PDBQT receptor file of N, H, CA, C and O in Angstrom, charges set to zero:
ATOM      1  N   MET A   1     -80.037  38.820 -78.691  1.00  0.00    +0.000 N 
ATOM      2  CA  MET A   1     -79.538  40.316 -78.955  1.00  0.00    +0.000 C 
ATOM      3  C   MET A   1     -80.427  40.991 -77.891  1.00  0.00    +0.000 C 
ATOM      4  O   MET A   1     -81.578  40.653 -77.616  1.00  0.00    +0.000 OA
ATOM      5  N   LYS A   2     -79.771  41.925 -77.372  1.00  0.00    +0.000 N 
ATOM      6  H   LYS A   2     -78.835  42.199 -77.595  1.00  0.00    +0.000 HD
ATOM      7  CA  LYS A   2     -80.263  43.025 -76.450  1.00  0.00    +0.000 C 
ATOM      8  C   LYS A   2     -80.368  44.393 -77.299  1.00  0.00    +0.000 C 
ATOM      9  O   LYS A   2     -79.516  44.772 -78.103  1.00  0.00    +0.000 OA
ATOM     10  N   TYR A   3     -81.639  45.108 -76.958  1.00  0.00    +0.000 N 
ATOM     11  H   TYR A   3     -82.331  44.800 -76.304  1.00  0.00    +0.000 HD
ATOM     12  CA  TYR A   3     -81.938  46.305 -77.694  1.00  0.00    +0.000 C 
ATOM     13  C   TYR A   3     -82.256  47.278 -76.760  1.00  0.00    +0.000 C 
ATOM     14  O   TYR A   3     -82.593  46.952 -75.622  1.00  0.00    +0.000 OA
ATOM     15  N   LYS A   4     -82.175  48.610 -77.164  1.00  0.00    +0.000 N 
ATOM     16  H   LYS A   4     -81.901  48.875 -78.088  1.00  0.00    +0.000 HD
ATOM     17  CA  LYS A   4     -82.702  49.868 -76.427  1.00  0.00    +0.000 C 
ATOM     18  C   LYS A   4     -83.337  50.332 -77.265  1.00  0.00    +0.000 C 
ATOM     19  O   LYS A   4     -83.189  50.111 -78.467  1.00  0.00    +0.000 OA
ATOM     20  N   LEU A   5     -84.269  51.156 -76.686  1.00  0.00    +0.000 N 
ATOM     21  H   LEU A   5     -84.390  51.335 -75.709  1.00  0.00    +0.000 HD
ATOM     22  CA  LEU A   5     -85.270  52.331 -77.426  1.00  0.00    +0.000 C 
ATOM     23  C   LEU A   5     -84.366  53.350 -78.048  1.00  0.00    +0.000 C 
ATOM     24  O   LEU A   5     -83.472  53.819 -77.344  1.00  0.00    +0.000 OA
ATOM     25  N   SER A   6     -84.534  53.851 -79.621  1.00  0.00    +0.000 N 
ATOM     26  H   SER A   6     -85.261  53.471 -80.193  1.00  0.00    +0.000 HD
ATOM     27  CA  SER A   6     -83.675  54.746 -79.851  1.00  0.00    +0.000 C 
ATOM     28  C   SER A   6     -84.648  56.015 -80.104  1.00  0.00    +0.000 C 
ATOM     29  O   SER A   6     -84.201  57.160 -80.037  1.00  0.00    +0.000 OA
ATOM     30  N   SER A   7     -86.146  55.717 -80.429  1.00  0.00    +0.000 N 
ATOM     31  H   SER A   7     -86.509  54.787 -80.483  1.00  0.00    +0.000 HD
ATOM     32  CA  SER A   7     -86.934  57.129 -80.690  1.00  0.00    +0.000 C 
ATOM     33  C   SER A   7     -88.145  56.344 -80.768  1.00  0.00    +0.000 C 
ATOM     34  O   SER A   7     -88.298  55.168 -81.095  1.00  0.00    +0.000 OA
ATOM     35  N   ILE A   8     -89.130  57.388 -80.337  1.00  0.00    +0.000 N 
ATOM     36  H   ILE A   8     -89.005  58.344 -80.071  1.00  0.00    +0.000 HD
ATOM     37  CA  ILE A   8     -90.637  57.026 -80.345  1.00  0.00    +0.000 C 
ATOM     38  C   ILE A   8     -91.436  58.209 -81.158  1.00  0.00    +0.000 C 
ATOM     39  O   ILE A   8     -91.066  59.383 -81.194  1.00  0.00    +0.000 OA
ATOM     40  N   GLY A   9     -92.587  57.684 -81.796  1.00  0.00    +0.000 N 
ATOM     41  H   GLY A   9     -92.887  56.730 -81.767  1.00  0.00    +0.000 HD
ATOM     42  CA  GLY A   9     -93.036  58.741 -82.494  1.00  0.00    +0.000 C 
ATOM     43  C   GLY A   9     -94.623  58.367 -82.515  1.00  0.00    +0.000 C 
ATOM     44  O   GLY A   9     -94.986  57.216 -82.759  1.00  0.00    +0.000 OA
ATOM     45  N   LEU A  10     -95.483  59.353 -82.260  1.00  0.00    +0.000 N 
ATOM     46  H   LEU A  10     -95.188  60.288 -82.063  1.00  0.00    +0.000 HD
ATOM     47  CA  LEU A  10     -97.071  58.998 -82.480  1.00  0.00    +0.000 C 
ATOM     48  C   LEU A  10     -97.554  59.324 -84.078  1.00  0.00    +0.000 C 
ATOM     49  O   LEU A  10     -97.188  60.194 -84.868  1.00  0.00    +0.000 OA
ATOM     50  N   CYS A  11     -98.442  58.340 -84.177  1.00  0.00    +0.000 N 
ATOM     51  H   CYS A  11     -98.740  57.633 -83.536  1.00  0.00    +0.000 HD
ATOM     52  CA  CYS A  11     -99.073  58.613 -85.708  1.00  0.00    +0.000 C 
ATOM     53  C   CYS A  11    -100.536  58.064 -85.513  1.00  0.00    +0.000 C 
ATOM     54  O   CYS A  11    -100.909  57.430 -84.525  1.00  0.00    +0.000 OA
ATOM     55  N   HIS A  12    -101.355  58.420 -86.663  1.00  0.00    +0.000 N 
ATOM     56  H   HIS A  12    -101.052  58.935 -87.465  1.00  0.00    +0.000 HD
ATOM     57  CA  HIS A  12    -102.671  58.076 -86.700  1.00  0.00    +0.000 C 
ATOM     58  C   HIS A  12    -103.369  58.167 -85.320  1.00  0.00    +0.000 C 
ATOM     59  O   HIS A  12    -103.637  57.140 -84.698  1.00  0.00    +0.000 OA
ATOM     60  N   ALA A  13    -103.619  59.217 -84.915  1.00  0.00    +0.000 N 
ATOM     61  H   ALA A  13    -103.402  60.052 -85.420  1.00  0.00    +0.000 HD
ATOM     62  CA  ALA A  13    -104.225  59.812 -84.126  1.00  0.00    +0.000 C 
ATOM     63  C   ALA A  13    -104.458  58.632 -82.781  1.00  0.00    +0.000 C 
ATOM     64  O   ALA A  13    -105.561  58.095 -82.684  1.00  0.00    +0.000 OA
ATOM     65  N   ASN A  14    -103.622  58.373 -82.029  1.00  0.00    +0.000 N 
ATOM     66  H   ASN A  14    -102.726  58.809 -82.108  1.00  0.00    +0.000 HD
ATOM     67  CA  ASN A  14    -103.448  57.660 -80.833  1.00  0.00    +0.000 C 
ATOM     68  C   ASN A  14    -103.844  55.992 -81.207  1.00  0.00    +0.000 C 
ATOM     69  O   ASN A  14    -104.338  55.218 -80.387  1.00  0.00    +0.000 OA
ATOM     70  N   GLU A  15    -103.541  55.684 -82.473  1.00  0.00    +0.000 N 
ATOM     71  H   GLU A  15    -103.139  56.312 -83.140  1.00  0.00    +0.000 HD
ATOM     72  CA  GLU A  15    -103.769  54.387 -82.679  1.00  0.00    +0.000 C 
ATOM     73  C   GLU A  15    -102.293  53.567 -82.969  1.00  0.00    +0.000 C 
ATOM     74  O   GLU A  15    -102.334  52.340 -82.871  1.00  0.00    +0.000 OA
ATOM     75  N   LYS A  16    -101.142  54.139 -83.282  1.00  0.00    +0.000 N 
ATOM     76  H   LYS A  16    -101.109  55.135 -83.361  1.00  0.00    +0.000 HD
ATOM     77  CA  LYS A  16    -100.217  53.517 -83.438  1.00  0.00    +0.000 C 
ATOM     78  C   LYS A  16     -98.891  54.449 -83.081  1.00  0.00    +0.000 C 
ATOM     79  O   LYS A  16     -98.975  55.671 -83.209  1.00  0.00    +0.000 OA
ATOM     80  N   ILE A  17     -97.686  53.834 -82.635  1.00  0.00    +0.000 N 
ATOM     81  H   ILE A  17     -97.618  52.842 -82.531  1.00  0.00    +0.000 HD
ATOM     82  CA  ILE A  17     -96.601  54.579 -82.292  1.00  0.00    +0.000 C 
ATOM     83  C   ILE A  17     -95.558  53.918 -83.225  1.00  0.00    +0.000 C 
ATOM     84  O   ILE A  17     -95.565  52.748 -83.608  1.00  0.00    +0.000 OA
ATOM     85  N   TYR A  18     -94.690  54.850 -83.509  1.00  0.00    +0.000 N 
ATOM     86  H   TYR A  18     -94.684  55.800 -83.198  1.00  0.00    +0.000 HD
ATOM     87  CA  TYR A  18     -93.601  54.272 -84.438  1.00  0.00    +0.000 C 
ATOM     88  C   TYR A  18     -92.286  54.287 -83.294  1.00  0.00    +0.000 C 
ATOM     89  O   TYR A  18     -91.825  55.319 -82.804  1.00  0.00    +0.000 OA
ATOM     90  N   VAL A  19     -91.964  53.348 -83.096  1.00  0.00    +0.000 N 
ATOM     91  H   VAL A  19     -92.338  52.511 -83.493  1.00  0.00    +0.000 HD
ATOM     92  CA  VAL A  19     -90.317  52.929 -82.592  1.00  0.00    +0.000 C 
ATOM     93  C   VAL A  19     -89.374  52.632 -83.260  1.00  0.00    +0.000 C 
ATOM     94  O   VAL A  19     -89.460  51.877 -84.229  1.00  0.00    +0.000 OA
ATOM     95  N   SER A  20     -88.118  53.268 -82.793  1.00  0.00    +0.000 N 
ATOM     96  H   SER A  20     -88.048  53.881 -82.006  1.00  0.00    +0.000 HD
ATOM     97  CA  SER A  20     -86.613  52.618 -83.252  1.00  0.00    +0.000 C 
ATOM     98  C   SER A  20     -86.068  51.808 -82.173  1.00  0.00    +0.000 C 
ATOM     99  O   SER A  20     -86.115  52.234 -81.020  1.00  0.00    +0.000 OA
ATOM    100  N   LEU A  21     -85.639  50.864 -82.402  1.00  0.00    +0.000 N 
ATOM    101  H   LEU A  21     -85.601  50.518 -83.339  1.00  0.00    +0.000 HD
ATOM    102  CA  LEU A  21     -84.830  50.166 -81.606  1.00  0.00    +0.000 C 
ATOM    103  C   LEU A  21     -83.376  50.137 -81.965  1.00  0.00    +0.000 C 
ATOM    104  O   LEU A  21     -83.158  50.236 -83.173  1.00  0.00    +0.000 OA
ATOM    105  N   LEU A  22     -82.290  50.019 -81.148  1.00  0.00    +0.000 N 
ATOM    106  H   LEU A  22     -82.467  49.939 -80.167  1.00  0.00    +0.000 HD
ATOM    107  CA  LEU A  22     -80.798  49.849 -81.439  1.00  0.00    +0.000 C 
ATOM    108  C   LEU A  22     -80.527  48.714 -80.870  1.00  0.00    +0.000 C 
ATOM    109  O   LEU A  22     -80.748  48.543 -79.671  1.00  0.00    +0.000 OA
ATOM    110  N   GLY A  23     -79.933  47.636 -81.767  1.00  0.00    +0.000 N 
ATOM    111  H   GLY A  23     -79.753  47.775 -82.741  1.00  0.00    +0.000 HD
ATOM    112  CA  GLY A  23     -79.618  46.513 -81.105  1.00  0.00    +0.000 C 
ATOM    113  C   GLY A  23     -78.093  46.646 -80.645  1.00  0.00    +0.000 C 
ATOM    114  O   GLY A  23     -77.386  47.558 -81.075  1.00  0.00    +0.000 OA
ATOM    115  N   ASP A  24     -77.598  45.627 -79.691  1.00  0.00    +0.000 N 
ATOM    116  H   ASP A  24     -78.172  44.886 -79.342  1.00  0.00    +0.000 HD
ATOM    117  CA  ASP A  24     -76.414  45.795 -79.139  1.00  0.00    +0.000 C 
ATOM    118  C   ASP A  24     -75.382  45.624 -80.444  1.00  0.00    +0.000 C 
ATOM    119  O   ASP A  24     -74.303  46.212 -80.374  1.00  0.00    +0.000 OA
ATOM    120  N   ASP A  25     -75.604  45.050 -81.305  1.00  0.00    +0.000 N 
ATOM    121  H   ASP A  25     -76.480  44.572 -81.362  1.00  0.00    +0.000 HD
ATOM    122  CA  ASP A  25     -74.735  44.870 -82.580  1.00  0.00    +0.000 C 
ATOM    123  C   ASP A  25     -74.688  46.051 -83.635  1.00  0.00    +0.000 C 
ATOM    124  O   ASP A  25     -74.146  45.873 -84.726  1.00  0.00    +0.000 OA
ATOM    125  N   ASP A  26     -75.176  47.072 -83.342  1.00  0.00    +0.000 N 
ATOM    126  H   ASP A  26     -75.616  47.217 -82.456  1.00  0.00    +0.000 HD
ATOM    127  CA  ASP A  26     -75.570  48.497 -84.124  1.00  0.00    +0.000 C 
ATOM    128  C   ASP A  26     -76.658  48.138 -85.091  1.00  0.00    +0.000 C 
ATOM    129  O   ASP A  26     -76.637  48.734 -86.168  1.00  0.00    +0.000 OA
ATOM    130  N   SER A  27     -77.539  47.320 -84.894  1.00  0.00    +0.000 N 
ATOM    131  H   SER A  27     -77.556  46.836 -84.019  1.00  0.00    +0.000 HD
ATOM    132  CA  SER A  27     -78.488  47.091 -86.029  1.00  0.00    +0.000 C 
ATOM    133  C   SER A  27     -79.616  47.841 -85.600  1.00  0.00    +0.000 C 
ATOM    134  O   SER A  27     -79.861  48.076 -84.417  1.00  0.00    +0.000 OA
ATOM    135  N   GLN A  28     -80.365  48.249 -86.651  1.00  0.00    +0.000 N 
ATOM    136  H   GLN A  28     -80.167  48.058 -87.612  1.00  0.00    +0.000 HD
ATOM    137  CA  GLN A  28     -81.442  49.193 -86.289  1.00  0.00    +0.000 C 
ATOM    138  C   GLN A  28     -82.783  48.657 -86.775  1.00  0.00    +0.000 C 
ATOM    139  O   GLN A  28     -82.774  48.006 -87.820  1.00  0.00    +0.000 OA
ATOM    140  N   HIS A  29     -83.991  48.866 -86.105  1.00  0.00    +0.000 N 
ATOM    141  H   HIS A  29     -83.997  49.395 -85.256  1.00  0.00    +0.000 HD
ATOM    142  CA  HIS A  29     -85.075  48.269 -86.416  1.00  0.00    +0.000 C 
ATOM    143  C   HIS A  29     -86.337  49.145 -86.026  1.00  0.00    +0.000 C 
ATOM    144  O   HIS A  29     -86.654  49.542 -84.905  1.00  0.00    +0.000 OA
ATOM    145  N   HIS A  30     -86.858  49.307 -87.018  1.00  0.00    +0.000 N 
ATOM    146  H   HIS A  30     -86.601  48.984 -87.928  1.00  0.00    +0.000 HD
ATOM    147  CA  HIS A  30     -88.026  50.391 -87.020  1.00  0.00    +0.000 C 
ATOM    148  C   HIS A  30     -89.535  49.677 -87.211  1.00  0.00    +0.000 C 
ATOM    149  O   HIS A  30     -89.701  48.805 -88.064  1.00  0.00    +0.000 OA
ATOM    150  N   PHE A  31     -90.293  49.996 -86.595  1.00  0.00    +0.000 N 
ATOM    151  H   PHE A  31     -90.158  50.704 -85.901  1.00  0.00    +0.000 HD
ATOM    152  CA  PHE A  31     -91.642  49.675 -86.983  1.00  0.00    +0.000 C 
ATOM    153  C   PHE A  31     -92.779  50.403 -85.910  1.00  0.00    +0.000 C 
ATOM    154  O   PHE A  31     -92.586  51.113 -84.922  1.00  0.00    +0.000 OA
ATOM    155  N   TYR A  32     -94.033  49.915 -86.541  1.00  0.00    +0.000 N 
ATOM    156  H   TYR A  32     -94.189  49.339 -87.343  1.00  0.00    +0.000 HD
ATOM    157  CA  TYR A  32     -95.180  50.664 -85.644  1.00  0.00    +0.000 C 
ATOM    158  C   TYR A  32     -95.941  49.508 -84.616  1.00  0.00    +0.000 C 
ATOM    159  O   TYR A  32     -95.921  48.306 -84.879  1.00  0.00    +0.000 OA
ATOM    160  N   ILE A  33     -96.461  49.955 -83.676  1.00  0.00    +0.000 N 
ATOM    161  H   ILE A  33     -96.478  50.932 -83.463  1.00  0.00    +0.000 HD
ATOM    162  CA  ILE A  33     -96.885  49.231 -82.831  1.00  0.00    +0.000 C 
ATOM    163  C   ILE A  33     -98.384  49.788 -82.603  1.00  0.00    +0.000 C 
ATOM    164  O   ILE A  33     -98.551  50.999 -82.458  1.00  0.00    +0.000 OA
ATOM    165  N   ASN A  34     -99.599  48.787 -82.571  1.00  0.00    +0.000 N 
ATOM    166  H   ASN A  34     -99.464  47.803 -82.689  1.00  0.00    +0.000 HD
ATOM    167  CA  ASN A  34    -100.772  49.323 -82.545  1.00  0.00    +0.000 C 
ATOM    168  C   ASN A  34    -101.157  49.538 -80.965  1.00  0.00    +0.000 C 
ATOM    169  O   ASN A  34    -101.352  48.617 -80.172  1.00  0.00    +0.000 OA
ATOM    170  N   ILE A  35    -101.223  50.839 -80.689  1.00  0.00    +0.000 N 
ATOM    171  H   ILE A  35    -101.065  51.587 -81.333  1.00  0.00    +0.000 HD
ATOM    172  CA  ILE A  35    -101.885  51.022 -79.331  1.00  0.00    +0.000 C 
ATOM    173  C   ILE A  35    -103.486  51.539 -79.295  1.00  0.00    +0.000 C 
ATOM    174  O   ILE A  35    -104.014  52.413 -78.608  1.00  0.00    +0.000 OA
ATOM    175  N   SER A  36    -103.911  50.850 -80.081  1.00  0.00    +0.000 N 
ATOM    176  H   SER A  36    -103.482  50.140 -80.640  1.00  0.00    +0.000 HD
ATOM    177  CA  SER A  36    -105.405  50.870 -79.947  1.00  0.00    +0.000 C 
ATOM    178  C   SER A  36    -106.112  51.017 -78.414  1.00  0.00    +0.000 C 
ATOM    179  O   SER A  36    -105.884  50.017 -77.733  1.00  0.00    +0.000 OA
ATOM    180  N   GLY A  37    -106.796  51.891 -77.830  1.00  0.00    +0.000 N 
ATOM    181  H   GLY A  37    -106.981  52.703 -78.384  1.00  0.00    +0.000 HD
ATOM    182  CA  GLY A  37    -107.337  51.168 -76.689  1.00  0.00    +0.000 C 
ATOM    183  C   GLY A  37    -106.541  51.671 -75.422  1.00  0.00    +0.000 C 
ATOM    184  O   GLY A  37    -107.076  51.608 -74.316  1.00  0.00    +0.000 OA
ATOM    185  N   MET A  38    -105.129  52.223 -75.595  1.00  0.00    +0.000 N 
ATOM    186  H   MET A  38    -104.694  52.274 -76.494  1.00  0.00    +0.000 HD
ATOM    187  CA  MET A  38    -104.325  52.786 -74.496  1.00  0.00    +0.000 C 
ATOM    188  C   MET A  38    -104.356  54.216 -74.452  1.00  0.00    +0.000 C 
ATOM    189  O   MET A  38    -104.699  54.825 -75.465  1.00  0.00    +0.000 OA
ATOM    190  N   ASP A  39    -104.028  54.856 -73.361  1.00  0.00    +0.000 N 
ATOM    191  H   ASP A  39    -103.749  54.361 -72.538  1.00  0.00    +0.000 HD
ATOM    192  CA  ASP A  39    -103.890  55.965 -73.188  1.00  0.00    +0.000 C 
ATOM    193  C   ASP A  39    -102.665  56.443 -73.485  1.00  0.00    +0.000 C 
ATOM    194  O   ASP A  39    -102.024  56.265 -72.449  1.00  0.00    +0.000 OA
ATOM    195  N   VAL A  40    -101.752  57.094 -74.521  1.00  0.00    +0.000 N 
ATOM    196  H   VAL A  40    -102.274  57.239 -75.362  1.00  0.00    +0.000 HD
ATOM    197  CA  VAL A  40    -100.665  57.294 -74.669  1.00  0.00    +0.000 C 
ATOM    198  C   VAL A  40     -99.886  58.277 -73.800  1.00  0.00    +0.000 C 
ATOM    199  O   VAL A  40     -98.682  58.182 -73.563  1.00  0.00    +0.000 OA
ATOM    200  N   PRO A  41    -100.712  59.242 -73.345  1.00  0.00    +0.000 N 
ATOM    201  CA  PRO A  41     -99.786  60.335 -72.299  1.00  0.00    +0.000 C 
ATOM    202  C   PRO A  41     -99.659  59.609 -70.995  1.00  0.00    +0.000 C 
ATOM    203  O   PRO A  41     -98.890  60.123 -70.183  1.00  0.00    +0.000 OA
ATOM    204  N   ASP A  42    -100.364  58.344 -70.598  1.00  0.00    +0.000 N 
ATOM    205  H   ASP A  42    -100.988  57.926 -71.258  1.00  0.00    +0.000 HD
ATOM    206  CA  ASP A  42    -100.121  57.395 -69.698  1.00  0.00    +0.000 C 
ATOM    207  C   ASP A  42     -99.018  56.643 -69.575  1.00  0.00    +0.000 C 
ATOM    208  O   ASP A  42     -98.516  56.416 -68.474  1.00  0.00    +0.000 OA
ATOM    209  N   LEU A  43     -98.474  56.126 -70.846  1.00  0.00    +0.000 N 
ATOM    210  H   LEU A  43     -98.882  56.311 -71.740  1.00  0.00    +0.000 HD
ATOM    211  CA  LEU A  43     -97.474  55.163 -71.158  1.00  0.00    +0.000 C 
ATOM    212  C   LEU A  43     -96.341  55.791 -70.706  1.00  0.00    +0.000 C 
ATOM    213  O   LEU A  43     -96.187  56.961 -71.055  1.00  0.00    +0.000 OA
ATOM    214  N   THR A  44     -95.325  55.157 -69.848  1.00  0.00    +0.000 N 
ATOM    215  H   THR A  44     -95.451  54.206 -69.564  1.00  0.00    +0.000 HD
ATOM    216  CA  THR A  44     -94.338  55.512 -69.675  1.00  0.00    +0.000 C 
ATOM    217  C   THR A  44     -92.861  55.192 -70.659  1.00  0.00    +0.000 C 
ATOM    218  O   THR A  44     -92.834  54.039 -71.091  1.00  0.00    +0.000 OA
ATOM    219  N   ILE A  45     -92.064  55.775 -70.918  1.00  0.00    +0.000 N 
ATOM    220  H   ILE A  45     -92.086  56.711 -70.567  1.00  0.00    +0.000 HD
ATOM    221  CA  ILE A  45     -90.936  55.413 -71.891  1.00  0.00    +0.000 C 
ATOM    222  C   ILE A  45     -90.657  54.112 -71.788  1.00  0.00    +0.000 C 
ATOM    223  O   ILE A  45     -90.505  53.426 -72.799  1.00  0.00    +0.000 OA
ATOM    224  N   LYS A  46     -90.527  53.473 -70.214  1.00  0.00    +0.000 N 
ATOM    225  H   LYS A  46     -90.651  54.030 -69.392  1.00  0.00    +0.000 HD
ATOM    226  CA  LYS A  46     -90.062  52.126 -70.212  1.00  0.00    +0.000 C 
ATOM    227  C   LYS A  46     -91.133  51.094 -70.514  1.00  0.00    +0.000 C 
ATOM    228  O   LYS A  46     -90.831  49.992 -70.971  1.00  0.00    +0.000 OA
ATOM    229  N   GLU A  47     -92.383  51.449 -70.258  1.00  0.00    +0.000 N 
ATOM    230  H   GLU A  47     -92.629  52.344 -69.887  1.00  0.00    +0.000 HD
ATOM    231  CA  GLU A  47     -93.520  50.589 -70.880  1.00  0.00    +0.000 C 
ATOM    232  C   GLU A  47     -93.421  50.675 -72.258  1.00  0.00    +0.000 C 
ATOM    233  O   GLU A  47     -93.571  49.585 -72.809  1.00  0.00    +0.000 OA
ATOM    234  N   ILE A  48     -93.200  51.693 -73.059  1.00  0.00    +0.000 N 
ATOM    235  H   ILE A  48     -93.079  52.579 -72.611  1.00  0.00    +0.000 HD
ATOM    236  CA  ILE A  48     -93.155  51.627 -74.465  1.00  0.00    +0.000 C 
ATOM    237  C   ILE A  48     -91.770  50.708 -74.972  1.00  0.00    +0.000 C 
ATOM    238  O   ILE A  48     -91.793  49.953 -75.944  1.00  0.00    +0.000 OA
ATOM    239  N   GLU A  49     -90.775  50.904 -74.245  1.00  0.00    +0.000 N 
ATOM    240  H   GLU A  49     -90.757  51.518 -73.456  1.00  0.00    +0.000 HD
ATOM    241  CA  GLU A  49     -89.689  50.226 -74.676  1.00  0.00    +0.000 C 
ATOM    242  C   GLU A  49     -89.771  48.679 -74.438  1.00  0.00    +0.000 C 
ATOM    243  O   GLU A  49     -89.369  47.865 -75.270  1.00  0.00    +0.000 OA
ATOM    244  N   VAL A  50     -90.322  48.344 -73.239  1.00  0.00    +0.000 N 
ATOM    245  H   VAL A  50     -90.649  49.005 -72.563  1.00  0.00    +0.000 HD
ATOM    246  CA  VAL A  50     -90.881  46.921 -73.329  1.00  0.00    +0.000 C 
ATOM    247  C   VAL A  50     -91.846  46.508 -74.316  1.00  0.00    +0.000 C 
ATOM    248  O   VAL A  50     -91.544  45.432 -74.833  1.00  0.00    +0.000 OA
ATOM    249  N   MET A  51     -92.716  46.931 -74.661  1.00  0.00    +0.000 N 
ATOM    250  H   MET A  51     -92.962  47.805 -74.242  1.00  0.00    +0.000 HD
ATOM    251  CA  MET A  51     -93.637  46.698 -75.608  1.00  0.00    +0.000 C 
ATOM    252  C   MET A  51     -92.918  46.555 -77.116  1.00  0.00    +0.000 C 
ATOM    253  O   MET A  51     -93.265  45.698 -77.929  1.00  0.00    +0.000 OA
ATOM    254  N   ALA A  52     -91.983  47.424 -77.325  1.00  0.00    +0.000 N 
ATOM    255  H   ALA A  52     -91.701  48.120 -76.664  1.00  0.00    +0.000 HD
ATOM    256  CA  ALA A  52     -91.340  47.577 -78.656  1.00  0.00    +0.000 C 
ATOM    257  C   ALA A  52     -90.344  46.414 -78.819  1.00  0.00    +0.000 C 
ATOM    258  O   ALA A  52     -90.210  45.909 -79.934  1.00  0.00    +0.000 OA
ATOM    259  N   ILE A  53     -89.642  45.966 -77.769  1.00  0.00    +0.000 N 
ATOM    260  H   ILE A  53     -89.751  46.376 -76.864  1.00  0.00    +0.000 HD
ATOM    261  CA  ILE A  53     -88.556  44.973 -77.421  1.00  0.00    +0.000 C 
ATOM    262  C   ILE A  53     -89.547  43.600 -77.662  1.00  0.00    +0.000 C 
ATOM    263  O   ILE A  53     -89.259  42.819 -78.570  1.00  0.00    +0.000 OA
ATOM    264  N   ARG A  54     -90.662  43.374 -76.840  1.00  0.00    +0.000 N 
ATOM    265  H   ARG A  54     -90.896  44.008 -76.103  1.00  0.00    +0.000 HD
ATOM    266  CA  ARG A  54     -91.377  42.143 -76.957  1.00  0.00    +0.000 C 
ATOM    267  C   ARG A  54     -92.054  42.354 -78.521  1.00  0.00    +0.000 C 
ATOM    268  O   ARG A  54     -91.850  41.387 -79.255  1.00  0.00    +0.000 OA
ATOM    269  N   HIS A  55     -92.497  42.996 -78.871  1.00  0.00    +0.000 N 
ATOM    270  H   HIS A  55     -92.662  43.782 -78.275  1.00  0.00    +0.000 HD
ATOM    271  CA  HIS A  55     -92.936  43.241 -80.606  1.00  0.00    +0.000 C 
ATOM    272  C   HIS A  55     -91.515  42.856 -81.443  1.00  0.00    +0.000 C 
ATOM    273  O   HIS A  55     -91.695  42.222 -82.483  1.00  0.00    +0.000 OA
ATOM    274  N   ALA A  56     -90.384  43.122 -81.148  1.00  0.00    +0.000 N 
ATOM    275  H   ALA A  56     -90.238  43.637 -80.304  1.00  0.00    +0.000 HD
ATOM    276  CA  ALA A  56     -89.303  42.615 -81.981  1.00  0.00    +0.000 C 
ATOM    277  C   ALA A  56     -89.061  41.368 -81.837  1.00  0.00    +0.000 C 
ATOM    278  O   ALA A  56     -88.962  40.592 -82.788  1.00  0.00    +0.000 OA
ATOM    279  N   GLN A  57     -88.944  41.053 -80.660  1.00  0.00    +0.000 N 
ATOM    280  H   GLN A  57     -89.025  41.683 -79.887  1.00  0.00    +0.000 HD
ATOM    281  CA  GLN A  57     -88.478  39.518 -80.374  1.00  0.00    +0.000 C 
ATOM    282  C   GLN A  57     -89.674  38.477 -81.000  1.00  0.00    +0.000 C 
ATOM    283  O   GLN A  57     -89.334  37.414 -81.519  1.00  0.00    +0.000 OA
ATOM    284  N   GLU A  58     -90.960  38.839 -80.912  1.00  0.00    +0.000 N 
ATOM    285  H   GLU A  58     -91.236  39.702 -80.490  1.00  0.00    +0.000 HD
ATOM    286  CA  GLU A  58     -92.001  38.048 -81.416  1.00  0.00    +0.000 C 
ATOM    287  C   GLU A  58     -91.962  38.189 -82.820  1.00  0.00    +0.000 C 
ATOM    288  O   GLU A  58     -92.471  37.190 -83.328  1.00  0.00    +0.000 OA
ATOM    289  N   ASN A  59     -91.573  39.005 -83.669  1.00  0.00    +0.000 N 
ATOM    290  H   ASN A  59     -91.160  39.816 -83.256  1.00  0.00    +0.000 HD
ATOM    291  CA  ASN A  59     -91.194  39.150 -85.044  1.00  0.00    +0.000 C 
ATOM    292  C   ASN A  59     -90.194  38.227 -85.725  1.00  0.00    +0.000 C 
ATOM    293  O   ASN A  59     -90.304  37.571 -86.760  1.00  0.00    +0.000 OA
ATOM    294  N   PHE A  60     -88.913  38.390 -84.627  1.00  0.00    +0.000 N 
ATOM    295  H   PHE A  60     -88.824  38.923 -83.786  1.00  0.00    +0.000 HD
ATOM    296  CA  PHE A  60     -87.704  37.606 -84.924  1.00  0.00    +0.000 C 
ATOM    297  C   PHE A  60     -88.461  36.032 -84.716  1.00  0.00    +0.000 C 
ATOM    298  O   PHE A  60     -88.301  35.212 -85.620  1.00  0.00    +0.000 OA
ATOM    299  N   ASN A  61     -89.102  35.738 -83.763  1.00  0.00    +0.000 N 
ATOM    300  H   ASN A  61     -89.231  36.404 -83.029  1.00  0.00    +0.000 HD
ATOM    301  CA  ASN A  61     -89.267  34.371 -83.614  1.00  0.00    +0.000 C 
ATOM    302  C   ASN A  61     -90.134  33.758 -84.689  1.00  0.00    +0.000 C 
ATOM    303  O   ASN A  61     -90.152  32.554 -84.944  1.00  0.00    +0.000 OA
ATOM    304  N   ASN A  62     -90.942  34.801 -85.374  1.00  0.00    +0.000 N 
ATOM    305  H   ASN A  62     -90.928  35.779 -85.166  1.00  0.00    +0.000 HD
ATOM    306  CA  ASN A  62     -91.636  34.097 -86.368  1.00  0.00    +0.000 C 
ATOM    307  C   ASN A  62     -91.314  34.443 -87.764  1.00  0.00    +0.000 C 
ATOM    308  O   ASN A  62     -92.038  34.426 -88.760  1.00  0.00    +0.000 OA
ATOM    309  N   CYS A  63     -90.124  34.747 -87.630  1.00  0.00    +0.000 N 
ATOM    310  H   CYS A  63     -89.536  34.761 -86.822  1.00  0.00    +0.000 HD
ATOM    311  CA  CYS A  63     -89.527  34.853 -89.157  1.00  0.00    +0.000 C 
ATOM    312  C   CYS A  63     -88.985  33.774 -89.845  1.00  0.00    +0.000 C 
ATOM    313  O   CYS A  63     -88.244  32.976 -89.270  1.00  0.00    +0.000 OA
ATOM    314  N   ASP A  64     -89.255  33.680 -90.923  1.00  0.00    +0.000 N 
ATOM    315  H   ASP A  64     -89.857  34.328 -91.390  1.00  0.00    +0.000 HD
ATOM    316  CA  ASP A  64     -88.663  32.224 -91.529  1.00  0.00    +0.000 C 
ATOM    317  C   ASP A  64     -87.516  32.616 -92.310  1.00  0.00    +0.000 C 
ATOM    318  O   ASP A  64     -87.383  32.274 -93.485  1.00  0.00    +0.000 OA
ATOM    319  N   CYS A  65     -86.432  33.542 -91.495  1.00  0.00    +0.000 N 
ATOM    320  H   CYS A  65     -86.540  33.820 -90.541  1.00  0.00    +0.000 HD
ATOM    321  CA  CYS A  65     -85.287  33.991 -92.379  1.00  0.00    +0.000 C 
ATOM    322  C   CYS A  65     -84.276  32.877 -91.867  1.00  0.00    +0.000 C 
ATOM    323  O   CYS A  65     -83.133  32.825 -92.321  1.00  0.00    +0.000 OA
TER     324      CYS A  65
């Protein structure tokens, strides 16, 4: 499945970002990514998208579904 970034939100004082991905099957996936130690203003949207897609793929690979 392919994903594209739908939205980004910042929460918990630069500790986490909230991201939404849209799958090529119109599925929606929402989750938090821990970004402790990263400088959010220096992150590009592409870097955030790559982190989000990697996070989703790792979660699906580890799923017992």
